[in-house]
C-alpha positions as CSV (number, residue, x, y, z in Angstrom):
1,M,37.4,161.1,117.2
2,K,41.1,160.2,116.5
3,T,40.8,157.3,118.9
4,N,37.7,156.0,117.0
5,R,39.6,156.2,113.7
6,K,42.5,154.3,115.1
7,I,40.2,151.6,116.4
8,V,38.5,151.3,113.0
9,A,41.9,151.1,111.2
10,L,43.1,148.5,113.6
11,L,40.0,146.4,113.0
12,L,40.4,146.6,109.2
13,V,44.0,145.5,109.5
14,F,43.0,142.6,111.7
15,V,40.2,141.4,109.4
16,L,42.4,141.6,106.3
17,S,45.2,139.7,108.1
18,M,42.7,136.9,109.1
19,C,41.5,136.6,105.5
20,C,45.1,136.2,104.3
21,L,45.8,133.6,106.9
22,T,42.7,131.5,106.3
23,G,42.4,132.0,102.6
24,C,38.9,133.3,102.9
25,T,38.8,134.8,99.4
26,K,36.7,132.6,97.2
27,R,38.2,130.6,94.4
28,T,36.6,131.1,91.0
29,A,35.4,128.1,89.0
30,N,38.3,128.5,86.5
31,E,41.0,128.5,89.1
32,T,43.1,125.3,89.7
33,P,42.2,123.4,92.9
34,D,44.7,123.7,95.8
35,A,47.4,121.1,95.5
36,K,46.4,119.7,98.9
37,Q,43.0,118.7,97.5
38,T,44.5,116.5,94.8
39,R,47.3,114.0,94.3
40,T,48.8,111.9,91.5
41,V,49.0,108.1,91.2
42,T,50.4,105.9,88.4
43,D,48.0,103.4,87.0
44,M,48.7,100.0,85.4
45,A,49.2,101.5,82.0
46,G,52.0,103.7,83.4
47,R,49.8,106.8,83.2
48,T,50.0,109.6,85.7
49,V,46.5,110.3,87.0
50,T,45.4,113.3,89.1
51,I,42.8,112.3,91.6
52,P,41.0,114.0,94.6
53,A,42.9,113.6,97.9
54,E,39.8,111.7,99.1
55,I,37.7,109.5,96.8
56,K,34.0,109.8,97.7
57,S,32.4,108.2,94.6
58,I,33.5,105.6,92.1
59,G,32.2,104.6,88.7
60,T,33.0,101.2,87.2
61,F,33.1,100.6,83.5
62,G,33.6,97.5,81.3
63,A,34.3,94.5,83.6
64,I,31.9,95.9,86.2
65,G,31.6,92.7,88.2
66,V,35.4,92.4,88.5
67,L,35.9,96.0,89.4
68,N,33.0,96.0,91.9
69,A,34.6,93.0,93.7
70,F,37.9,94.9,93.9
71,V,36.2,98.0,95.5
72,E,34.1,95.9,97.8
73,T,37.1,93.9,99.0
74,M,38.7,97.2,99.9
75,G,35.7,98.0,102.1
76,A,34.7,100.8,99.7
77,G,31.6,99.3,98.1
78,N,29.5,102.2,99.4
79,K,31.4,104.6,97.1
80,I,30.2,102.8,93.9
81,C,27.7,105.1,92.2
82,N,26.5,103.2,89.2
83,E,24.2,100.2,88.5
84,G,25.6,97.4,86.5
85,S,25.0,97.2,82.7
86,T,22.0,95.1,81.4
87,S,24.0,91.9,81.1
88,F,25.0,92.1,84.8
89,V,21.7,93.2,86.2
90,K,19.7,90.4,84.5
91,S,21.9,87.8,86.1
92,P,20.1,86.3,89.1
93,S,23.2,86.5,91.3
94,W,23.5,90.3,90.8
95,A,20.3,91.0,92.7
96,K,20.9,88.1,95.1
97,Y,24.4,89.1,96.2
98,Q,25.6,92.4,94.7
99,Y,22.8,94.3,96.4
100,L,23.9,92.8,99.7
101,F,27.3,94.3,99.3
102,T,26.3,97.6,97.6
103,P,22.6,98.2,98.2
104,Q,22.9,101.9,97.1
105,I,23.5,101.0,93.4
106,K,19.9,99.7,93.1
107,D,18.9,103.4,93.0
108,C,21.8,104.5,90.8
109,P,21.8,104.9,87.0
110,P,23.7,102.5,84.7
111,F,26.8,104.0,83.1
112,Q,26.7,101.6,80.1
113,G,23.9,100.3,77.9
114,A,23.3,96.8,76.7
115,D,25.9,97.2,73.9
116,S,28.4,98.5,76.4
117,E,28.1,102.0,75.0
118,I,28.8,104.6,77.7
119,L,25.7,106.5,78.7
120,I,27.5,109.8,79.1
121,E,24.6,111.8,80.4
122,N,24.2,109.4,83.3
123,V,28.0,109.5,84.0
124,L,28.2,113.3,83.9
125,A,25.1,113.7,86.1
126,K,26.9,111.7,88.8
127,K,30.4,112.8,87.9
128,P,32.3,110.2,90.0
129,D,35.5,111.2,91.7
130,L,37.2,108.2,90.1
131,C,36.4,106.0,87.1
132,L,37.8,102.4,87.0
133,T,38.1,100.4,83.9
134,M,40.1,97.4,82.5
135,M,39.3,98.4,78.9
136,P,41.9,100.7,77.3
137,E,39.5,102.0,74.7
138,L,37.3,103.5,77.4
139,V,40.1,105.5,79.0
140,D,40.2,108.2,76.3
141,Q,36.4,108.4,76.0
142,L,36.0,109.1,79.7
143,E,39.0,111.4,80.0
144,A,37.7,113.5,77.1
145,Q,34.7,114.3,79.4
146,G,37.0,115.7,82.1
147,L,36.8,112.6,84.3
148,N,39.6,111.0,86.4
149,V,40.2,107.5,85.0
150,L,42.3,104.8,86.4
151,Y,43.3,101.8,84.3
152,L,43.6,98.4,85.9
153,S,45.0,95.3,84.2
154,W,44.7,91.6,85.1
155,T,46.4,89.5,82.4
156,E,48.7,87.5,84.7
157,T,47.9,85.7,87.9
158,E,49.9,88.0,90.1
159,D,48.2,91.1,88.7
160,V,45.5,90.8,91.3
161,K,48.1,91.8,93.9
162,K,49.1,94.8,91.8
163,C,45.5,95.9,91.5
164,I,44.9,95.6,95.2
165,T,48.1,97.5,96.0
166,L,47.2,100.3,93.7
167,L,43.7,100.6,95.1
168,G,45.1,100.6,98.6
169,E,47.0,103.8,97.6
170,V,44.1,105.3,95.7
171,L,41.6,104.7,98.5
172,N,43.9,105.7,101.3
173,A,43.7,102.1,102.6
174,P,47.2,100.6,102.4
175,D,46.5,98.5,105.5
176,V,43.5,96.9,103.9
177,A,45.5,96.1,100.8
178,A,48.3,94.6,102.9
179,D,45.8,92.5,104.8
180,Y,44.3,91.1,101.6
181,L,47.7,90.3,100.1
182,A,48.8,88.5,103.3
183,Y,45.5,86.5,103.2
184,F,45.9,85.7,99.5
185,D,49.4,84.3,100.1
186,K,48.3,82.4,103.2
187,M,45.5,80.7,101.4
188,V,47.7,79.6,98.5
189,A,50.3,78.2,100.9
190,K,47.6,76.5,102.9
191,A,46.2,74.8,99.7
192,E,49.7,73.7,98.6
193,D,50.3,72.2,102.0
194,M,47.0,70.4,102.1
195,T,47.4,68.8,98.6
196,K,51.1,68.0,98.7
197,G,50.5,64.4,99.6
198,I,48.4,63.6,96.5
199,K,50.4,61.5,94.1
200,E,50.5,62.8,90.5
201,E,48.8,59.7,89.2
202,D,46.0,60.2,91.7
203,K,45.2,63.8,90.8
204,K,41.8,64.4,89.2
205,T,41.6,66.0,85.8
206,V,39.3,69.0,85.4
207,A,37.5,70.7,82.5
208,Y,36.4,74.3,83.3
209,G,34.2,76.7,81.4
210,S,31.4,76.4,78.9
211,V,32.0,72.8,78.2
212,S,29.2,72.4,75.7
213,S,30.6,75.3,73.6
214,F,34.2,74.1,74.1
215,T,35.5,77.4,75.6
216,Q,37.2,78.5,78.7
217,P,36.6,82.1,79.6
218,H,39.9,83.4,80.8
219,I,43.4,82.0,80.4
220,I,44.4,83.2,83.8
221,A,41.4,81.3,85.3
222,E,43.3,78.0,85.1
223,W,45.8,78.7,87.9
224,W,43.5,77.7,90.7
225,I,43.0,74.1,89.4
226,P,46.6,72.9,90.1
227,K,46.6,74.9,93.3
228,A,43.6,72.8,94.4
229,G,45.5,69.6,93.5
230,G,43.9,69.0,90.2
231,I,45.1,68.9,86.6
232,S,43.5,71.2,84.1
233,V,42.6,69.7,80.7
234,T,41.1,72.8,79.2
235,S,44.4,74.6,79.4
236,K,45.6,72.2,76.8
237,G,43.4,73.9,74.2
238,E,44.4,76.6,71.8
239,T,44.3,80.3,72.7
240,S,41.8,82.6,71.2
241,N,42.5,86.3,71.0
242,K,45.0,85.7,73.9
243,E,42.0,85.7,76.2
244,R,40.5,82.2,76.3
245,Y,41.1,78.6,75.5
246,V,39.1,76.8,72.8
247,Y,39.0,73.1,71.9
248,T,36.9,70.5,70.2
249,M,34.6,67.7,71.1
250,E,37.3,65.3,70.0
251,D,39.7,67.0,72.4
252,L,37.3,66.6,75.3
253,L,36.7,62.9,74.6
254,K,40.4,62.4,74.4
255,W,41.1,64.2,77.7
256,N,38.2,62.4,79.4
257,P,38.1,64.7,82.5
258,D,37.2,63.3,85.9
259,V,35.4,66.5,86.8
260,M,33.7,69.3,85.0
261,I,33.1,72.7,86.5
262,V,30.6,74.8,84.6
263,S,29.1,78.3,84.9
264,S,25.4,77.6,85.3
265,S,22.7,75.0,86.0
266,A,21.6,75.3,82.4
267,E,25.1,74.3,81.2
268,Q,25.1,71.4,83.6
269,K,21.7,70.2,82.3
270,N,22.9,70.6,78.7
271,V,26.0,68.4,79.3
272,L,24.0,65.7,81.1
273,A,21.4,65.7,78.3
274,D,23.8,65.5,75.4
275,A,24.6,62.0,74.3
276,R,28.0,63.0,72.9
277,F,29.2,63.5,76.5
278,A,27.8,60.3,77.9
279,G,31.0,58.3,77.9
280,I,33.1,61.0,79.7
281,T,34.0,60.0,83.3
282,A,32.7,63.3,84.8
283,V,29.3,62.7,83.2
284,K,29.1,59.0,84.1
285,N,29.9,59.8,87.7
286,K,27.8,63.0,87.7
287,E,30.7,65.1,88.9
288,I,29.6,68.3,87.1
289,Y,29.7,71.2,89.5
290,I,28.4,74.8,89.1
291,M,31.0,77.5,89.8
292,P,29.7,79.9,92.5
293,R,29.0,83.4,91.4
294,I,28.8,85.8,94.3
295,A,30.4,89.2,93.8
296,H,31.6,87.7,90.5
297,V,32.2,84.3,89.0
298,W,34.7,82.7,91.3
299,G,36.6,80.9,88.5
300,N,37.2,84.2,86.5
301,R,39.0,87.4,87.5
302,T,37.8,88.2,91.0
303,T,39.4,88.8,94.4
304,E,37.4,85.8,95.6
305,Q,39.8,83.4,93.8
306,P,41.4,82.2,97.1
307,L,38.0,80.7,97.9
308,T,37.9,79.2,94.4
309,I,40.9,77.1,95.3
310,M,39.3,75.8,98.5
311,W,35.9,75.2,96.8
312,T,37.6,73.2,94.0
313,M,39.6,71.2,96.5
314,N,36.3,70.4,98.3
315,K,34.8,69.0,95.0
316,L,37.9,67.1,94.0
317,Y,39.0,65.8,97.4
318,P,36.2,66.3,100.0
319,Q,38.2,64.2,102.5
320,I,40.9,66.9,102.5
321,M,38.7,70.0,102.3
322,T,35.4,69.2,104.1
323,D,32.2,71.1,103.8
324,E,32.6,72.3,107.4
325,A,36.1,73.6,106.7
326,L,35.0,75.3,103.5
327,A,32.1,76.9,105.2
328,K,34.4,78.6,107.7
329,E,36.6,79.9,104.9
330,V,33.7,81.4,103.0
331,S,32.2,82.9,106.2
332,Y,35.5,84.5,107.2
333,F,36.3,86.0,103.8
334,Y,33.0,87.9,103.3
335,S,32.7,88.9,106.9
336,H,36.3,90.2,107.0
337,F,36.7,91.9,103.7
338,F,33.1,92.6,102.4
339,K,31.8,93.3,105.9
340,H,28.8,91.0,105.3
341,D,27.8,88.0,107.4
342,F,26.1,85.2,105.5
343,T,23.7,82.9,107.2
344,N,24.6,79.2,107.5
345,E,21.9,78.5,104.9
346,Q,23.4,81.0,102.5
347,I,26.8,79.5,102.9
348,K,25.5,76.0,102.2
349,E,23.9,77.3,99.0
350,I,27.2,79.0,98.0
351,I,29.2,75.8,98.6
352,G,26.7,73.8,96.5
């Protein structure tokens, strides 16, 4: 009998010891998660944000197209758990390209309505591990619901590199971030080398944006024009809300750009049909090109901007950047970063 009691006692001691070693006691809902399950990062507003050690789901808010492109470039598009807002979804390019990169979002709820109001019930039903936004006013709204919010900012040209570096840390993919940064610098240096022989007086002048409404969407969008060997005329306009350039018809006639780059086929038709533009060199020569919109509008804030440089060079100086060379650049970028291989026909369509 004593022997049996000793065996039972020894077994109890062993079981209790194993529980202590493996932490088998259950943690209640109110207890703080183990430190190993979370970590902290500093976002671009200087805020310290606690996030899960591994990010499994991501919600994008505000500039959804821009943010999705960032996540997709990092090879994490499959983590996005929300559909775009109404303004994004109704864009033909959204269904045409976005669903190629992130097919799962087609079955996900939108996190914002037509007026950009947060649809909080949808957000909480998904409760993403991480929320990304470029809108300061959304940070507090989302954090008040107990969500992890990371603020990204892109107001200067080089901010794209800061965003990518931060996402490399957040997504545990510093190698992917380093790869993109090296690619970015390589493409800029390549463009500078290809255009260095163009004399200043031979450089073509370019108007970019919604030419018929005399606005350019983002001030930082102008940087790729000189990198492609052109001269921006729209950057001579006045700033509006520190975000965009605005100008007048008189300004445009005075600048008389050699080339216009617009956002849509409708804009292109409007310019060609408007008699006021008839005397402008770009219109007379029918050099009005439609900026590609794939993950996002290439001319605006997007990780695709290295391609924007090469595409613009192709339109300005096709003898320097040929269609064939541009096709290779486009094919490599989306295959390498977005993990999607476009067909030759699709690439021709993208090039325009």
